[in-house]
N, C-alpha and C positions, 0 to 999 in steps of 0.2 A: 817699190823701184819701176820709175816708168815704163811704158812697155814702148820698146823701138820700133820705128814707123815700119822696119820691113814687117813687124809680127801686127799688123794692122788685119789684115786677115782672120784673127780670133780673135781680138777685141771683144768683140760681142759673147764666145762660149767662155772665156775667162771671167766675164761679167755673172753672164748664168750660174757658175761655179761656183762664186761670192755669196751668191743667194742662195743658194742652197747646200752651204755649206752645215748650218743647222736642220733645214728644215730634209734633204735629202744627201747626206753623206756619201752617197753610193753615185748619185749625178754629177754633185760636187769633182770629184776623183775622174769621173770617163772624160769631163770637160775637161779637168787640162791634159791625163793625158793626150786630149786628141790635140790640144793646144801645144801642147812638146813637140807629139809628133809631124805634125804641120812646120812648126817652128824648124824645127831641125831642115824639112827640106825647104823651108822658105832661105835662110840665110844661118848657121853655122856656125861661119869662120867671124864673121866679125866680133871684135872685143865685146863693145855694149848685148851684142845678139846673144853672145855663147854665154857673159856675165849670165843672163835672161836666161837662159835657158839652164843654166847648171843651179842656179836658186828654183826653177819649178821644179826639174827630179829632185832636188832634196822635198819639196816640199811634198811631191807625190810619193816621197817613200817614206816622211812622218807618216801620211796618213793610209799608206797600205800596212803600216805594221798596227797602226789606231783600226784599220780594220778589217784587220788578221782572221779576225772570224765570224765574217762577215760575206757569207758562201758567193752574193753579188763581185766580191772582188778577189776572189781566190781560185773563182771557176768561169772562167768567159761566158758556158753558155748561159751559166744564170747569170750573168754581167748584162750578156746582147738582150736575152728577155727580159733583165728589170729595166734598161736603157728603152726598149723596142716600145715594153708598158707603159709605160709615162712620157714619150714622145706621142701617142696612140691618144693616151686618154686624155693629153693637152689639145689633141689635135680635133677629136673630138668632140669634147664642151666647146670650142671655141668655133665650130660647126656648127652644133646646134642653135648657139648663141647666135650666130649668123642666116641659120634659117628659120630661127623666129623672130630675123628684123629688131634685135636687138642689139644694137652698135654701140660700144663702151672699150674704154682703154684694156681692161681684163683680156675683152677675145681676144682684140687685135696684138697682145704682147702672146696670151695664148699662143695662138697664131704662130707667129714669131719664133716664143719658143723651139716649135715645138722644129721648127726646118730647122732649127740648129743643133737640135735633140738627135735628126736621123742625118744632117753633119758628123756626130758622135759617132755615131752606130760603123761609121767607116774602119772605128780602130780594130771591128771584131772581123772584117770582110768587106770584101764588095757589097754595096746596097742593093738589096732586093729591088727589079723595077717597079712595084708597088711603091716601096717604102724612096723611091727617088719622085715617083708619082706626087706622093704625100708633101714632097720639100718643094717641090713647085709649088705645087696647088697655095700651099700654109704660107710662103713666102708671099707671092705674088697676092691674098687675100691681102694679105696683112699694110699690104702696099699699097695698095685699090682703095679699102675703106680708110682706113689713114688721111689717103689722098683727098678722098670726097668728104670727111667730115671736116678735116682742115680750112676746104673751099665751100665750107655750108653749104654743102651739097647733100642728101642722102642716098649713099647706095642703095644698091639691089638687093635684096635678100638671097643668098646660099647662091648654087653654080649659074654660073653667065655666061653668054657667047662674049669674045673682047677680041678688039680687032688689037695684036702687038702682038711681040715676037720677045723672049726670054732668051739670049745667049745663055749655051749650056756653060761658060767659062763664069765663071761670079766674079762680081767686083774687084776690086783692091781687098776690100775687107769684108765683104760678105754681106754687106748691111742691106736697107732698103735703095731700091732709084725711087727718088722723088721726082715723077715727070712735070717739067716746064711746062707753058701754056705750047709751046711747039711741039712737045716731043710724047704729049701724052694719050695713052689707049685710050680709044672709041669704044662704049660701052652700050650695048646693049638689051633694051628692056625695061616693064613697067618700074615704073618709082616708087616705093610701095611706102605709106604714110606710117612714121612712125613720132611715138609718141615726143616731145620738143625735151624732154631731159632724157633721153638716149639717141639725139641726135647728135649731139658734141663733145670735143674733149675738150671744148674751153679754150683761152688764149694762151695755156702751157702747152697744148699739145700733145702728143703721146709719153707717158710715164717716162723716166728716166730709164734706159738702160737695156731698150728696145730696137735700138739702131738707127734712131734720129740724131743727129745735131742740131739744138740749138744757134741761132743767131745767121749772122750776117755770112754771105762765102759757102762753097759748096761744103753740106757735106759727106758724110759716108756715102758711096753712093754705089752700088749695086750695078746689073746687067742694064745697057739701053733698051725700051722700048722700041720696036718698030712693027711694019703691018704686017699682017700675016699668018698668025696664029691661033686657033680657034681653042680655049682651053675646054667646051665639050665634052673634050675625051677624054679630060683627067678622072680618072677612078676616086671615088670617093667610099669608105667599106662601107658594108650594110649596117644596118641600126645608126648609122650618120643623118638619116632622115629624117627622125623624129624630134620633133621641138624638144628643146631645151626644159629639162624636168618631164618630161611625158613619154614614160617607159613604153616605148613599143610593141605592141599585139605577141605572143607566143605564148606557142602550140603545147599543150602538155607533156611533159617527158613518157618517154615510155613508163608504161606499171602505174600508170594515173598520179607519178609524182606533180607537183607544180611546182618551178621551177619562175626563180626571180630575173630580172637581167640583173644580176649582178651573179648569180649563180653561174649562166651561160658565157659572161666574161672570165669566172674564175674557169672553169671548162676549157675555154682559147685559153687560159695562159699557161695551162697543163700543156696543152696538145702542141703550143708554141716552146712550152722548154722543155720536150718529147723530142719533137721533130730536130732543134737545136743541137741536142745531143746525139742524135742519130748520125746527124755531120761531123763528129768529131766521133764515132764508131762508140760510144758512151751507151751499149742497150741497156744495163743496168737501173741507170739515169732515165733511159726512155723509156722504159717498161716502168717503171715507177711509178713516173708523171703521168702516161696510159691510163695505171691500177686509180689514181686518184683521180680524173679527169671521169672514168668510168663508174667512179660508187659517188660521184658527183651526180653525174647524169641518172641513176638509176636509184639513189636512193635518195638526194636532194640531202643529202651529209657531207662530211668533209672527212 
């Protein structure tokens, strides 16, 4: 069934759901749930929109039954942590590639998809200020790098100052804003040298499904860019500063146990689960996950 025009704001979230149906059904489920909740707010009265929403609800009910034994669907606390961890994983991958000066389709798509998943987190409640900043930065970076490569320019690697202001209200479809010659932001910083095979997307532009519409005429539009904003203030999480595939220097854990970067990531996940459980006054789940984190940090074993 074709997506009603009134629901263009969620077209990329639904596309992300399709891409994850087999890869990660939990992500697919919550992307559709976000689309349904947003669609209900946009238009639940027009016959076309109502018919689309009913079909989407039926699909969600089917998925919920199929995933009934999955705690990420049956327990919101676990689902919240699953989506947040997935979004941060994509964000950190793209950020590491960016800082290493490795510009390619997958990193652009990872930046943009992570921004969509930060949207999806709103089904669990208000976004944290940290995740709001992640979403803004990821969406801006994807737009900036895509525009540079499309115009044959070499993007500046890593965080940089940008003269441009992003309106907090999203565009009609939550996609990219592709600035023209008269409205583009001004970027300051040295231009790094990037090998030719990393510096172009080719004539086809970015891979389908990341927010760009090929062909003449206006594509999906996000908020316009104007003067006055400095993106140097956007917070990037610790660990994102290491080049891609280069583990950061990690101190030994208490008791002389040597932990890997994956161990620290897993311990953070357990602590995040515990924090989420406490928001729902679920002390048993919180204690259980804190014990797992403590056991991992002190013994190096799960």
